[in-house]
C-alpha positions in Angstrom: 236.1 209.4 137.8 235.4 211.2 134.6 235.3 209.2 131.1 236.8 212.0 128.9 239.8 210.2 127.9 237.8 208.1 125.8 238.5 208.2 122.3 236.2 205.7 120.1 233.8 207.3 118.0 231.8 204.5 117.6 231.0 203.9 121.3 228.3 205.5 123.3 228.1 206.2 127.2 224.7 205.7 129.1 224.7 207.2 132.4 222.4 205.1 134.5 221.0 201.4 134.4 217.3 201.9 135.1 214.8 200.9 132.7 215.3 204.1 130.6 219.2 203.5 130.6 219.1 199.7 129.9 216.6 200.1 127.2 218.4 202.7 125.3 221.7 200.4 125.8 219.6 197.4 124.0 218.0 199.3 121.2 221.8 200.7 120.5 223.5 197.3 120.8 220.8 195.5 118.5 222.1 198.7 115.9 225.4 196.9 116.2 226.5 200.5 118.6 229.2 199.6 121.1 228.0 201.0 124.6 229.1 201.6 128.0 226.4 201.6 130.9 227.8 203.6 133.7 225.7 202.5 137.2 226.6 204.6 140.1 224.9 201.7 142.6 226.5 198.7 143.1 223.6 196.7 141.4 220.8 196.8 139.2 217.7 198.2 140.7 219.5 198.8 144.3 216.8 201.4 145.5 213.7 199.1 144.8 214.5 196.0 147.2 212.2 193.8 145.3 209.1 196.4 145.2 206.0 195.4 143.5 204.8 198.1 140.9 202.6 197.9 138.3 203.3 198.2 134.1 200.3 200.0 133.1 198.5 198.4 130.0 195.7 201.2 129.6 197.0 204.1 127.4 196.8 202.0 123.9 194.7 199.4 122.7 197.3 196.9 122.5 199.1 195.0 125.3 202.1 196.6 126.5 204.1 193.7 126.8 203.3 193.0 122.8 204.5 196.6 122.4 207.7 195.8 124.3 208.4 192.8 122.4 207.9 194.4 118.9 210.2 197.0 120.1 212.9 194.5 120.8 213.0 194.6 124.4 212.5 191.0 125.7 209.9 190.3 128.4 211.3 187.7 130.2 210.7 188.7 133.5 208.0 188.0 136.0 204.6 189.1 135.6 201.2 188.8 136.9 198.6 190.3 134.7 196.0 192.3 137.0 192.4 192.5 136.0 190.5 193.0 138.7 191.3 195.4 141.4 189.0 196.3 144.6 189.1 199.8 145.5 187.6 201.3 148.7 186.7 205.2 149.5 186.8 206.9 152.7 183.9 205.6 154.1 185.0 201.8 153.6 182.4 201.3 150.5 184.4 198.8 148.4 184.1 198.8 144.4 185.2 196.2 141.7 187.6 198.0 138.8 187.9 195.3 135.9 188.3 194.8 132.8 188.7 191.4 130.5 192.5 192.2 129.6 194.9 193.4 131.8 194.7 196.6 133.5 198.6 196.6 134.2 200.9 193.7 134.9 202.6 193.5 138.1 206.1 193.3 138.1 209.0 193.0 140.7 211.5 195.8 140.8 214.9 195.3 141.9 218.3 193.5 141.4 216.8 189.3 141.7 216.4 187.0 139.6 213.0 187.3 137.7 212.9 191.4 138.3 212.3 193.6 135.4 215.3 195.3 136.1 217.6 192.0 136.3 215.7 191.0 133.1 216.8 194.0 131.1 220.5 194.0 132.4 220.8 190.3 131.1 219.3 191.3 127.7 222.0 194.2 127.7 224.9 192.0 128.5 223.8 188.9 126.0 223.9 191.8 123.4 227.7 193.1 124.3 226.7 195.7 126.4 229.7 196.7 128.6 228.2 197.4 132.1 230.0 198.8 134.9 228.3 199.2 138.6 229.9 201.3 141.0 230.9 203.7 138.6 229.9 207.6 139.0 230.5 209.4 135.9 230.2 213.4 136.2 231.5 214.4 132.8 232.3 212.9 129.2 233.1 213.6 126.2 231.5 211.8 122.9 228.1 210.7 122.1 225.9 209.6 125.4 222.6 209.1 127.0 221.6 210.7 130.5 219.1 208.3 132.3 220.1 208.4 136.0 216.4 208.7 137.9 214.6 211.4 139.6 215.8 214.4 141.0 213.2 215.7 143.1 210.1 214.0 145.0 207.0 215.4 143.6 205.2 212.5 145.1 206.5 209.6 147.6 205.2 205.8 148.2 206.5 204.8 151.5 205.6 201.7 153.3 206.8 198.1 153.9 207.6 195.3 151.9 206.7 191.8 153.6 205.7 188.3 153.6 202.5 186.9 153.9 200.2 184.0 153.7 197.8 186.0 152.0 196.1 184.9 148.6 197.1 187.2 145.5 195.5 190.4 144.9 195.5 194.2 144.7 193.7 196.6 146.5 193.6 200.4 146.5 192.4 203.0 149.3 191.3 206.5 147.7 191.5 208.9 151.0 193.1 211.9 151.7 193.6 210.5 155.6 195.6 207.8 154.2 197.2 209.3 151.1 197.1 212.8 150.3 196.0 213.6 146.8 197.2 209.9 146.4 196.2 206.5 147.2 197.0 203.8 149.1 197.9 200.3 147.8 198.7 196.7 148.6 199.6 193.9 146.3 200.1 190.6 147.0 202.1 188.2 145.2 203.2 184.5 145.5 203.5 184.8 149.1 205.3 188.2 149.1 203.7 191.9 149.6 204.0 195.7 149.0 201.7 198.1 151.0 202.5 201.6 150.6 200.8 205.0 150.5 201.4 207.1 147.5 201.4 210.6 148.5 201.1 214.1 146.4 201.7 216.3 149.4 202.1 216.1 153.2 205.5 213.9 153.3 206.4 215.5 156.8 203.6 213.4 157.9 204.7 210.3 155.8 205.2 207.9 159.3 200.9 208.9 160.4 200.3 208.1 156.9 201.8 204.7 156.5 200.5 203.8 160.1 196.9 204.5 158.9 197.4 202.9 155.7 198.7 199.6 157.4 195.6 200.1 160.1 193.0 200.4 156.8 194.3 197.7 155.0 194.1 195.5 158.6 190.7 196.4 158.7 189.7 195.8 155.3 191.4 193.2 154.0 193.1 191.6 156.9 196.4 192.3 155.8 199.2 190.0 157.6 202.9 191.1 157.2 205.4 188.8 158.2 208.7 190.0 158.8 207.8 193.8 157.4 210.7 195.9 156.2 210.4 199.8 155.6 210.8 200.8 152.2 210.2 204.0 150.0 210.7 205.9 147.0 210.3 209.0 145.3 208.9 210.1 141.6 209.2 213.2 139.9 207.2 214.8 137.2 208.4 217.4 134.7 207.6 218.5 131.2 210.7 219.4 129.8 211.0 221.8 127.0 213.8 220.3 126.1 215.1 217.0 127.1 218.7 217.1 126.5 222.1 217.8 128.4 224.2 219.8 126.0 223.7 217.5 122.9 222.7 214.7 124.7 219.3 212.9 125.1 217.7 212.4 129.0 215.3 209.8 129.5 213.4 208.7 132.0 212.9 210.3 135.2 215.8 212.3 135.0 213.8 214.3 132.1 210.8 213.8 134.7 208.8 211.6 132.3 206.1 210.1 134.3 202.7 209.5 134.4 201.5 213.0 136.5 198.2 211.4 137.5 198.8 208.3 138.8 202.8 207.9 138.6 203.0 204.9 136.7 206.3 205.2 135.4 208.2 202.4 133.6 206.2 202.5 130.2 207.4 205.8 129.4 210.7 205.4 130.9 211.3 202.2 128.5 209.9 204.0 125.7 211.9 207.6 126.1 215.4 204.9 126.1 214.0 203.4 123.1 213.7 207.2 121.6 217.0 208.2 122.6 219.0 205.4 121.3 216.8 206.0 118.0 217.6 209.7 117.9 221.3 208.8 118.0 221.3 206.1 115.5 219.2 208.5 112.9 220.5 211.5 114.1 217.0 212.7 114.8 215.6 215.1 117.0 214.9 213.6 120.5 212.3 216.5 121.4 210.1 215.7 118.4 210.2 211.9 119.2 209.4 212.0 122.7 206.7 214.8 122.0 205.3 212.5 119.3 205.3 209.6 121.6 204.3 210.6 125.0 204.5 214.2 125.4 200.3 214.4 124.7 200.0 212.1 127.2 202.2 213.7 129.9 200.5 217.4 129.0 197.0 215.7 129.8 198.3 213.5 132.9 199.0 217.0 134.3 195.5 218.4 133.4 194.2 215.0 135.2 196.4 215.7 138.3 195.0 219.3 138.8 191.3 217.9 138.6 192.0 215.0 140.7 193.6 217.1 143.5 190.3 219.2 143.7 188.1 215.7 144.0 188.6 214.9 147.8 187.1 212.3 149.4 183.4 213.0 147.9 185.0 213.4 144.9 187.0 210.5 145.1 183.9 208.3 146.1 182.0 209.3 142.8 185.0 208.5 141.0 185.1 205.4 142.1 181.7 205.0 141.8 181.6 206.1 138.0 184.9 204.1 137.6 183.5 200.9 138.7 180.1 201.0 136.3 182.7 200.5 133.4 183.0 197.1 132.2 185.7 197.8 130.0 187.9 199.9 132.4 191.1 200.1 130.1 188.8 201.9 127.4 187.3 204.1 130.2 191.3 205.1 131.6 192.4 205.5 128.1 189.9 208.2 127.7 191.2 210.1 130.5 194.4 210.8 128.5 192.7 211.9 125.0 192.7 215.7 124.2 189.6 217.2 124.6 188.3 220.5 124.6 188.0 221.3 127.5 191.6 219.8 128.4 193.1 221.8 126.0 191.6 224.9 127.5 192.4 224.3 131.1 196.1 222.7 130.1 198.0 226.0 130.5 196.1 226.8 134.1 197.0 223.0 134.6 201.0 223.6 133.9 200.5 226.6 135.7 199.3 225.2 139.1 200.8 221.6 138.9 204.3 222.6 139.3 207.3 220.2 139.8 209.9 220.4 142.9 212.8 220.1 140.5 215.0 223.2 139.8 215.8 222.5 136.3 219.4 222.9 135.9 219.8 221.1 132.9 222.0 223.2 130.0 221.6 223.9 126.3 225.4 224.2 125.9 226.0 222.0 123.0 230.0 220.9 124.1 228.5 220.6 127.7 230.3 217.2 129.0 228.6 217.1 132.6 226.1 214.1 133.3 223.6 216.7 135.3 224.9 220.3 134.4 224.9 223.2 136.8 224.2 226.6 135.3 227.2 228.8 136.2 230.1 226.0 135.3 230.6 227.0 132.4 
């Protein structure tokens, strides 16, 4: 299906109904623009299936929910503030990581009531946004924003969703035998749970690492899964030189906006969606907007990923010990994303070594009509 027949000059097309696309649509609709959102899947949040994820709350002093509200994004989704996380090293030593303020907010993803995705959808519709599901757009003319999600797998999170009688809690294991260059995690909330290994390498052995992850949590916290359902997702980390497809802003993971260290991407997706909308409203340079708002953070996270990759299990143990000694963990984590002479020095090396698996096929042609352009089609 194409949308080349659309003639309305005041209609803005948004391709993708994820957090980036819907936050862009909400921002545009609030300014009086007519917005049509096209989503290829049959429902919002289709690929998440009631997955639990963390909405990051440490990269700014202000609370993320307050920041969203001030930016015009309703926070009417269910959330659980997480101030305490129990982390384990490869030797089963436990470390309590805590803060007075939430380190992150646990949210549910998917099409169900109360999820972050559904709350964004309801706000968009309430503002008059026309959201069309099962609508796969290949090309269109006119103004628009591209936000179709990740284009490759630089990290994968694989495991299970399940019911449980366990008490609420958040647990993490840093062990390359469970999650190569990443971490395994267990999230329990209101009788539902997610257990996964978040891997940055070793994807071909994902079943082995999932098995080891489940066994580890069974041993350490007496994990009990009822009716487990297998689930997996991917993360794409890419710092674009230019986040445009033709003259259309690219937001969220389609642009590669993601925290390369931990993989917390929802906040950056929503932020980039709002900035893409702002660039159309003001006829301003989107690359300048996202570079100022999140570009420095992404660059620093690439350096952090390079350093984290070198740690190994002994390094993870050192890192967890050091982090658990801080009463204000949010401040400690925030400092990881602040520019320093050392990080600036090794940034070029980090960007050279930490390469995305994606092949950048975006297009600089101003009159390009493609949703995701392949070079050679012009």
